[in-house]
C-alpha positions as CSV (number, residue, x, y, z in Angstrom):
1,X,13.1,-22.7,18.4
2,X,12.8,-20.3,15.5
3,X,9.4,-19.6,14.1
4,X,10.5,-20.1,10.5
5,X,11.9,-22.9,8.3
6,X,15.7,-22.8,8.2
7,X,15.8,-24.2,4.7
8,X,13.2,-22.2,2.7
9,X,12.5,-19.3,5.2
10,X,8.7,-20.1,5.4
11,X,7.1,-18.3,8.4
12,X,3.8,-17.3,9.8
13,X,1.5,-15.1,7.7
14,X,-1.2,-12.7,8.8
15,X,-4.8,-13.1,7.9
16,X,-8.3,-12.1,9.0
17,X,-11.2,-14.1,10.3
18,X,-14.3,-12.3,9.1
19,X,-17.7,-12.6,10.9
20,X,-20.8,-12.0,8.7
21,X,-24.5,-11.9,9.3
22,X,-27.6,-11.7,7.2
23,X,-28.9,-13.7,4.3
24,X,-27.5,-13.5,0.8
25,X,-29.4,-11.5,-1.8
26,X,-29.9,-14.6,-4.0
27,X,-31.7,-16.2,-1.1
28,X,-34.1,-13.3,-0.7
29,X,-32.1,-11.4,2.0
30,X,-30.8,-7.8,2.2
31,X,-27.2,-9.0,1.7
32,X,-24.3,-10.2,3.8
33,X,-22.8,-7.6,6.2
34,X,-19.4,-7.9,7.8
35,X,-19.7,-7.3,11.6
36,X,-16.2,-8.0,12.7
37,X,-12.7,-8.8,11.6
38,X,-10.1,-10.3,13.9
39,X,-6.5,-10.8,13.1
40,X,-5.2,-14.4,13.1
41,X,-1.9,-16.0,12.2
42,X,-1.5,-19.0,9.9
43,X,1.5,-21.0,11.1
44,X,3.6,-23.4,8.9
45,X,3.9,-27.0,10.0
46,X,7.4,-26.9,11.5
47,X,9.3,-30.0,12.7
48,X,12.5,-30.2,14.6
49,X,14.9,-32.8,13.0
50,X,18.4,-33.9,13.4
51,X,20.6,-33.4,10.4
52,X,24.4,-33.5,9.7
53,X,25.7,-30.1,8.7
54,X,29.4,-29.7,8.1
55,X,30.1,-33.1,9.6
56,X,28.4,-32.3,12.9
57,X,24.9,-33.4,13.9
58,X,22.5,-30.5,14.6
59,X,18.9,-29.9,15.4
60,X,17.2,-27.5,12.9
61,X,13.6,-26.5,12.4
62,X,12.2,-27.5,9.0
63,X,8.8,-27.2,7.4
64,X,7.1,-30.5,6.3
65,X,7.1,-29.4,2.6
66,X,10.9,-29.3,2.6
67,X,11.0,-32.7,4.3
68,X,8.7,-34.2,1.7
69,X,10.6,-32.6,-1.2
70,X,13.8,-34.1,0.1
71,X,15.6,-30.8,0.6
72,X,16.9,-32.1,3.9
73,X,17.9,-35.7,4.9
74,X,17.1,-36.8,8.5
75,X,19.9,-38.3,10.5
76,X,19.4,-42.0,10.9
77,X,19.8,-43.3,14.5
78,X,21.9,-46.4,14.8
79,X,20.1,-49.4,16.4
80,X,20.7,-49.6,20.1
81,X,21.5,-52.9,21.7
């Protein structure tokens, strides 16, 4: 499964989780100090859906914002008897 949306290309972005200590100056402290930064990844909400592409059904990975925007139409399963 690819780690990106096959419609819009949305993928994981890099960010930091910052650890602070100390009281803020406005609360009478000496100020907030950063004591650590760890790298984290923010992942998109990806779903695997069946769609028809070129007349053949395929499974592709799509972000939920593309699904909600109607950029891709899910394949409707026929009722099984």
